[in-house]
N, C-alpha and C positions, 0 to 999 in steps of 0.2 A: 494452623498457622499461628493461632494465639499461643499455643504451647511453645512453638519455636521462638516467638517473640519474647515470651516469659523467660525462657532459658537463656536467650541472648542477654536480657537485662540482668539476670542473675550472674552471668559470667562477668559482665562489666562491674557489678557491685563487688564481687569477690576480688577482682583485680584492683579495684579502688581501695578496698580495705587492706589488702596486703601491702600496697604502696604506702598507705597511711601508717601502718605499723612500722614499716621499714624507715620511714622518714622521721617518726617519732623518736627513733633511737639516736638521731643526730643531735649534736650539741647546740647547733645554732637554731634556736626556736623561731627567729624571724624568717630565716630561709625556709624552714619547715612550713610555716603558715603560707608563704608565697607559693611554694610548690604545691601545697594542697589546693589552693585556689586555682592554680593553673591546671592541675590534674582534674579538678571538678569540672572546669569548663570543657576540657577535652572529653571527658566521659559523657557530659550532656550532649556534645556534638555527635559523638558516636552513637548515642542512644537515638537521637533524632534521625541520623542517617540510616540506622538499621530499621527503624520504624517506617521510614519513607519507602525503603527498598522492599520491605515485607509487604507493606500495603499495596504497592504496585504489583508485586508478584501475585498477591491474593486476587487482585482485580482481573488479571489475565486468566487465572484459573477458575474464576466464578462462572458456573454454568449459565448465568443469565447474561454474561458478556456476549454482545451481539455478534453473529457470524454473517458475512456477506461475501458471496463469490458467484460468479457466472462464467460460463464458457459457451459460446455460440458460434456457428459457422453458417455460410451461405449454402442453401440446398440446391442452387442452380447457377448457371452462368448469367452475368449481367452485360448488357450492351450499353456503352456510353450513350447518353442523350445530350441534348443541347442545354439542358437545365441542370443545376446542382440537385442532387437528391441524397437522402439519407440511406446508407446501406442497411438493409433490414436482415440481420443475421437470424434467420428464421428457424434454423435447426439447433434447438437448445440442448446442450449436453449436461449442463449444470446450472442451477439457479437458486442457490442457497440464499434465503432471505427474500426472494421474489422481487428484487429491485430492478431486474432487467425485463423489458417489455419487447418481446420478439415481433409483435405487430407493428411497432413503431421504430424498432432498432435502438431504443433509447434506454439508457441506465439512469435512474433517478436516485440520488443519494438519500438514504433513509434518515441519516443524521450527520452532523458534522464530523469530519475526520480526515485522515490521510489515506488515499486509495492508490492502488497500482492498476494501471491499464496497459494492455498490449494488444496490438493488432498486426495481422499479416495479410499481404495482398499477393495474389498470384495472377499475373497478367497473361492474356492470350497472345497469339502470334502478332507481331507488328503492332504492339499496343503501347500506349503511354498513359499510365494511370496515376492521378494525383488524388490521394485520400487524406483527409485532414481530421484530426481529433478535435471535436467541437465541445465547448462548455457553454451552455446557455446561448448558443448562436455565435460564439466567438472562437475562431481557430486558435488552437494552442500549439499543436505540433502537426507534422505532415510527413508523408512518405511519397516518393516518386518511383514508380515501378515501370521501367522502360525496357521493352523488348523489340524496339523498332530499329535497332542499329544494323541488323542484318536482314534486310527485307527480301533477299533472294531465297534464302533457305528457311528463314523463320525459326523462332525459338520462343519459349516462355521465359518469364522472369519472375522473381520473388523478392519481396522486401518486407521488413518488419520493423516495429518501433515500440518502445516501452516508455511510459510516462508515469510519474508519481505526482499526484495532485492533492492539494488541500481543498476540500470541498465543504460547502455549507449545506445544511439540510435542503433538499428539493432541488439542488443543482442538477442539471441534465447534461449527460455526457453521451456522445454518439459519434459515429464515423460518417463523414460526408464526402461523397464523390464529386470531384470538380470536372467539368467538361474537358476531355482530352480526345483520345481516340482509342478504338479497339474494344477489347472485352476483358472483363474480370472473370477468371475461371475459378470454379470450386466444385470438386468432385472427389471420387475415391483416390485419384492420383495426386491430390493435393488440394486442401481446402483453403479458402479465404476465411479468416476468423477474427473474433473479437472477444477478449477476456478481461475480467476485472476482479479485484478483491479488496476488501478492507484491510489495511495495515494496522492503523491506530485510531481509536475513537477519541475525538476531542472532548475535553471536560465541559 
């Protein structure tokens, strides 16, 4: 990357010198000086922009740049209770960075950054399921999965939601079930799941 930056600077310098020689051939020396000043400012801005872009690119390619991602599903069906409870997605498929705790169903942000979360709910027959994305105990977004419209034949329903959140270090994110009625289903025919990943780390 340093070689790339050096080559970029060399190209800017060559362009600058060529323009200088061209302008020096002009008769009006006052205009030449003004043009040189303007060109110098433009070259400096281009150099700064190039350096910033390259530095950002190097940061994303740095092996030490942290990776965080998890994907977990429920391993069994849940029946609604009278109290709110955290959905514990106990069957973990991916947990890069180990920020998700399957025992508590909670993701804890290892550092400040912008994170993406998504969850899907599969409700049982004649069920009405409200599941909320919580951050430190505060509801942020919610889904309502309702399969209770046709109570004679019965059918399942699915819903999903995605959220992008700016989190601070140690912020806790989880899905909480709010008392409604029916069951949350999760099996080989269709899982209820929760996923998340880091998009950008904050400075």
